[in-house]
TORDRENKE-812710 format. One record per residue: residue in three letters; residue number from 1; chain; x, y, z of N, C-alpha, C, O in turn. Coordinates in steps of 0.2 Angstrom, whole numbers, m for minus. Example, Ala and Ser with C-alpha at 12.3 -4.5 7.8 and 13.67 -1.06 7.14 Angstrom:
+-----+-----+-------+-------+-------+-------+-------+-------+-------+-------+-------+-------+-------+-------+-------+
: res :   n : chain :  n.xx :  n.yy :  n.zz : ca.xx : ca.yy : ca.zz :  c.xx :  c.yy :  c.zz :  o.xx :  o.yy :  o.zz :
+-----+-----+-------+-------+-------+-------+-------+-------+-------+-------+-------+-------+-------+-------+-------+
: ALA :   1 :     A :    66 :   m28 :    39 :    62 :   m22 :    39 :    66 :   m16 :    39 :    71 :   m17 :    42 :
: SER :   2 :     A :    64 :   m11 :    35 :    68 :    m5 :    36 :    64 :     0 :    39 :    67 :     6 :    40 :
+-----+-----+-------+-------+-------+-------+-------+-------+-------+-------+-------+-------+-------+-------+-------+
***
This chain:
+-----+-----+-------+-------+-------+-------+-------+-------+-------+-------+-------+-------+-------+-------+-------+
: res :   n : chain :  n.xx :  n.yy :  n.zz : ca.xx : ca.yy : ca.zz :  c.xx :  c.yy :  c.zz :  o.xx :  o.yy :  o.zz :
+-----+-----+-------+-------+-------+-------+-------+-------+-------+-------+-------+-------+-------+-------+-------+
: ASP :   1 :     A :    32 :  m351 :    82 :    34 :  m354 :    75 :    30 :  m361 :    76 :    32 :  m366 :    79 :
: PRO :   2 :     A :    25 :  m362 :    72 :    21 :  m368 :    72 :    24 :  m374 :    68 :    21 :  m379 :    67 :
: ARG :   3 :     A :    30 :  m373 :    65 :    33 :  m378 :    61 :    35 :  m384 :    65 :    37 :  m383 :    71 :
: GLY :   4 :     A :    35 :  m390 :    62 :    37 :  m396 :    66 :    34 :  m402 :    64 :    30 :  m402 :    60 :
: ILE :   5 :     A :    35 :  m407 :    68 :    32 :  m414 :    67 :    27 :  m415 :    73 :    29 :  m414 :    79 :
: TYR :   6 :     A :    21 :  m416 :    71 :    15 :  m417 :    76 :    13 :  m425 :    76 :    13 :  m428 :    70 :
: VAL :   7 :     A :    12 :  m427 :    82 :     9 :  m434 :    82 :     3 :  m434 :    87 :     4 :  m431 :    93 :
: CYS :   8 :     A :    m2 :  m437 :    86 :    m8 :  m438 :    90 :    m7 :  m444 :    94 :    m6 :  m450 :    92 :
: GLU :   9 :     A :    m8 :  m443 :   101 :    m8 :  m449 :   105 :   m14 :  m449 :   109 :   m17 :  m445 :   112 :
: THR :  10 :     A :   m17 :  m455 :   108 :   m24 :  m457 :   112 :   m23 :  m463 :   115 :   m22 :  m468 :   112 :
: GLY :  11 :     A :   m24 :  m464 :   122 :   m24 :  m470 :   125 :   m18 :  m474 :   124 :   m18 :  m480 :   124 :
: GLY :  12 :     A :   m12 :  m471 :   124 :    m6 :  m474 :   123 :    m4 :  m476 :   116 :     1 :  m479 :   114 :
: LYS :  13 :     A :    m9 :  m475 :   111 :    m8 :  m476 :   104 :    m5 :  m470 :   100 :    m8 :  m465 :   102 :
: LYS :  14 :     A :     0 :  m471 :    96 :     2 :  m465 :    92 :     0 :  m465 :    85 :     0 :  m471 :    82 :
: SER :  15 :     A :    m3 :  m460 :    82 :    m4 :  m460 :    75 :     2 :  m458 :    71 :     7 :  m457 :    74 :
: SER :  16 :     A :     1 :  m459 :    65 :     7 :  m457 :    61 :     9 :  m450 :    61 :     5 :  m446 :    63 :
: ALA :  17 :     A :    15 :  m448 :    60 :    18 :  m441 :    61 :    15 :  m437 :    55 :    15 :  m439 :    50 :
: LEU :  18 :     A :    14 :  m431 :    57 :    12 :  m426 :    52 :    17 :  m420 :    53 :    18 :  m417 :    58 :
: GLN :  19 :     A :    20 :  m419 :    47 :    25 :  m413 :    47 :    22 :  m407 :    44 :    19 :  m407 :    39 :
: VAL :  20 :     A :    23 :  m402 :    48 :    19 :  m395 :    46 :    25 :  m390 :    44 :    29 :  m389 :    48 :
: TYR :  21 :     A :    24 :  m388 :    38 :    28 :  m382 :    35 :    24 :  m376 :    35 :    19 :  m376 :    32 :
: TYR :  22 :     A :    26 :  m371 :    39 :    22 :  m365 :    39 :    27 :  m359 :    38 :    32 :  m358 :    42 :
: ARG :  23 :     A :    25 :  m355 :    34 :    29 :  m349 :    32 :    26 :  m343 :    35 :    21 :  m341 :    33 :
: MET :  24 :     A :    30 :  m340 :    39 :    27 :  m333 :    42 :    29 :  m327 :    37 :    34 :  m327 :    34 :
: CYS :  25 :     A :    24 :  m323 :    37 :    25 :  m317 :    33 :    28 :  m312 :    37 :    26 :  m310 :    42 :
: GLN :  26 :     A :    34 :  m309 :    34 :    37 :  m304 :    38 :    34 :  m297 :    37 :    34 :  m293 :    42 :
: ASN :  27 :     A :    32 :  m295 :    31 :    29 :  m289 :    30 :    22 :  m288 :    28 :    19 :  m284 :    25 :
: CYS :  28 :     A :    18 :  m293 :    31 :    11 :  m293 :    30 :     7 :  m289 :    35 :    10 :  m287 :    40 :
: ILE :  29 :     A :     2 :  m286 :    33 :    m3 :  m282 :    37 :   m10 :  m285 :    37 :   m12 :  m288 :    32 :
: GLU :  30 :     A :   m13 :  m284 :    42 :   m20 :  m287 :    42 :   m25 :  m282 :    40 :   m24 :  m276 :    41 :
: VAL :  31 :     A :   m29 :  m284 :    35 :   m34 :  m279 :    33 :   m41 :  m281 :    35 :   m43 :  m287 :    34 :
: ASP :  32 :     A :   m44 :  m276 :    38 :   m51 :  m278 :    41 :   m56 :  m276 :    36 :   m55 :  m273 :    30 :
: ALA :  33 :     A :   m63 :  m278 :    37 :   m68 :  m277 :    32 :   m69 :  m270 :    30 :   m70 :  m268 :    24 :
: PRO :  34 :     A :   m69 :  m265 :    35 :   m70 :  m258 :    32 :   m65 :  m255 :    27 :   m66 :  m252 :    23 :
: THR :  35 :     A :   m59 :  m258 :    28 :   m53 :  m256 :    24 :   m54 :  m259 :    17 :   m53 :  m256 :    12 :
: ILE :  36 :     A :   m56 :  m265 :    17 :   m58 :  m268 :    10 :   m63 :  m265 :     7 :   m63 :  m264 :     1 :
: SER :  37 :     A :   m69 :  m264 :    10 :   m75 :  m260 :     7 :   m73 :  m253 :     5 :   m75 :  m251 :     0 :
: GLY :  38 :     A :   m68 :  m250 :     8 :   m66 :  m243 :     6 :   m62 :  m244 :     0 :   m63 :  m240 :    m5 :
: ILE :  39 :     A :   m58 :  m249 :    m1 :   m54 :  m250 :    m7 :   m59 :  m251 :   m13 :   m58 :  m249 :   m18 :
: VAL :  40 :     A :   m64 :  m256 :   m12 :   m68 :  m258 :   m17 :   m72 :  m252 :   m19 :   m73 :  m251 :   m25 :
: VAL :  41 :     A :   m75 :  m248 :   m15 :   m79 :  m242 :   m16 :   m74 :  m237 :   m20 :   m77 :  m234 :   m25 :
: ALA :  42 :     A :   m68 :  m236 :   m18 :   m64 :  m231 :   m22 :   m62 :  m233 :   m29 :   m62 :  m229 :   m33 :
: ASP :  43 :     A :   m62 :  m240 :   m29 :   m60 :  m243 :   m36 :   m66 :  m242 :   m41 :   m66 :  m240 :   m47 :
: VAL :  44 :     A :   m72 :  m243 :   m38 :   m78 :  m242 :   m42 :   m79 :  m235 :   m44 :   m81 :  m233 :   m50 :
: ILE :  45 :     A :   m78 :  m230 :   m39 :   m79 :  m223 :   m41 :   m73 :  m221 :   m46 :   m75 :  m217 :   m51 :
: ALA :  46 :     A :   m67 :  m223 :   m46 :   m62 :  m222 :   m50 :   m64 :  m225 :   m57 :   m62 :  m221 :   m62 :
: THR :  47 :     A :   m67 :  m231 :   m58 :   m69 :  m234 :   m64 :   m74 :  m230 :   m67 :   m74 :  m228 :   m73 :
: ILE :  48 :     A :   m79 :  m227 :   m63 :   m85 :  m223 :   m66 :   m82 :  m217 :   m69 :   m84 :  m214 :   m74 :
: PHE :  49 :     A :   m78 :  m214 :   m65 :   m75 :  m207 :   m67 :   m71 :  m208 :   m73 :   m71 :  m204 :   m78 :
: LEU :  50 :     A :   m67 :  m213 :   m74 :   m63 :  m214 :   m80 :   m68 :  m216 :   m86 :   m67 :  m213 :   m92 :
: ALA :  51 :     A :   m73 :  m219 :   m85 :   m78 :  m221 :   m90 :   m81 :  m214 :   m93 :   m82 :  m213 :   m99 :
: VAL :  52 :     A :   m83 :  m210 :   m88 :   m86 :  m204 :   m90 :   m82 :  m199 :   m94 :   m83 :  m196 :   m98 :
: ALA :  53 :     A :   m75 :  m199 :   m91 :   m70 :  m195 :   m95 :   m69 :  m198 :  m102 :   m69 :  m194 :  m107 :
: VAL :  54 :     A :   m69 :  m204 :  m103 :   m68 :  m207 :  m110 :   m74 :  m205 :  m114 :   m73 :  m204 :  m120 :
: TYR :  55 :     A :   m80 :  m206 :  m111 :   m86 :  m204 :  m115 :   m86 :  m197 :  m117 :   m88 :  m196 :  m123 :
: CYS :  56 :     A :   m84 :  m193 :  m112 :   m84 :  m185 :  m114 :   m79 :  m184 :  m119 :   m81 :  m180 :  m124 :
: ILE :  57 :     A :   m73 :  m187 :  m119 :   m68 :  m185 :  m124 :   m70 :  m188 :  m131 :   m69 :  m184 :  m136 :
: THR :  58 :     A :   m72 :  m194 :  m131 :   m74 :  m197 :  m138 :   m80 :  m193 :  m140 :   m81 :  m193 :  m146 :
: GLY :  59 :     A :   m85 :  m191 :  m136 :   m91 :  m188 :  m139 :   m89 :  m181 :  m142 :   m93 :  m179 :  m146 :
: GLN :  60 :     A :   m84 :  m178 :  m140 :   m82 :  m171 :  m143 :   m79 :  m172 :  m150 :   m79 :  m168 :  m154 :
: ASP :  61 :     A :   m76 :  m178 :  m152 :   m73 :  m179 :  m158 :   m78 :  m180 :  m164 :   m76 :  m179 :  m169 :
: ARG :  62 :     A :   m84 :  m181 :  m162 :   m89 :  m182 :  m168 :   m90 :  m176 :  m172 :   m91 :  m176 :  m178 :
: GLY :  63 :     A :   m90 :  m170 :  m168 :   m92 :  m164 :  m172 :   m86 :  m162 :  m176 :   m87 :  m157 :  m181 :
: ARG :  64 :     A :   m80 :  m164 :  m175 :   m74 :  m162 :  m179 :   m73 :  m165 :  m185 :   m70 :  m162 :  m190 :
: MET :  65 :     A :   m76 :  m171 :  m187 :   m75 :  m174 :  m193 :   m79 :  m171 :  m198 :   m85 :  m169 :  m198 :
: SER :  66 :     A :   m76 :  m170 :  m204 :   m79 :  m167 :  m210 :   m82 :  m172 :  m214 :   m80 :  m178 :  m214 :
: ARG :  67 :     A :   m86 :  m170 :  m218 :   m90 :  m175 :  m223 :   m85 :  m176 :  m229 :   m86 :  m182 :  m232 :
: ALA :  68 :     A :   m80 :  m172 :  m230 :   m76 :  m174 :  m236 :   m72 :  m180 :  m235 :   m69 :  m183 :  m239 :
: SER :  69 :     A :   m71 :  m182 :  m228 :   m67 :  m188 :  m227 :   m70 :  m194 :  m229 :   m67 :  m200 :  m230 :
: ASP :  70 :     A :   m77 :  m194 :  m230 :   m81 :  m200 :  m233 :   m80 :  m201 :  m240 :   m82 :  m206 :  m243 :
: ARG :  71 :     A :   m78 :  m196 :  m244 :   m77 :  m197 :  m251 :   m70 :  m199 :  m253 :   m65 :  m197 :  m250 :
: GLN :  72 :     A :   m70 :  m203 :  m259 :   m64 :  m205 :  m262 :   m63 :  m202 :  m269 :   m68 :  m202 :  m272 :
: ASN :  73 :     A :   m57 :  m200 :  m270 :   m56 :  m198 :  m277 :   m54 :  m204 :  m281 :   m49 :  m207 :  m280 :
: LEU :  74 :     A :   m58 :  m205 :  m286 :   m56 :  m211 :  m291 :   m52 :  m209 :  m296 :   m52 :  m204 :  m299 :
: ILE :  75 :     A :   m47 :  m214 :  m298 :   m42 :  m212 :  m303 :   m44 :  m216 :  m309 :   m47 :  m222 :  m309 :
: ALA :  76 :     A :   m44 :  m213 :  m315 :   m45 :  m216 :  m321 :   m41 :  m222 :  m322 :   m35 :  m222 :  m320 :
: ASN :  77 :     A :   m43 :  m227 :  m326 :   m39 :  m233 :  m328 :   m32 :  m231 :  m331 :   m28 :  m235 :  m329 :
: GLU :  78 :     A :   m32 :  m226 :  m335 :   m26 :  m225 :  m339 :   m20 :  m222 :  m334 :   m15 :  m222 :  m336 :
: GLN :  79 :     A :   m22 :  m220 :  m328 :   m17 :  m217 :  m324 :   m15 :  m222 :  m319 :   m10 :  m220 :  m315 :
: LEU :  80 :     A :   m17 :  m228 :  m319 :   m15 :  m233 :  m314 :    m8 :  m235 :  m316 :    m6 :  m236 :  m322 :
: TYR :  81 :     A :    m4 :  m237 :  m311 :     3 :  m240 :  m312 :     2 :  m247 :  m314 :    m3 :  m251 :  m312 :
: GLN :  82 :     A :     6 :  m250 :  m319 :     5 :  m257 :  m321 :    11 :  m261 :  m318 :    11 :  m267 :  m319 :
+-----+-----+-------+-------+-------+-------+-------+-------+-------+-------+-------+-------+-------+-------+-------+
***
């Protein structure tokens, strides 16, 4: 436990006290470079897969739209509510 008050002594002279608070992590794990790079590569692959899936799904909806949805039926002026 590195917590405590530290004082530097040189040649009989003492410096001002330094109080250190250090919180130890109980459930921490150490992650090395290969693990981090694996996580990053998996994230990039998952993002690309998701982007391709969204592109394929939205690309199929274009053929289903009918041209009739672009037209509007206009109502004559005397049929409008006042």
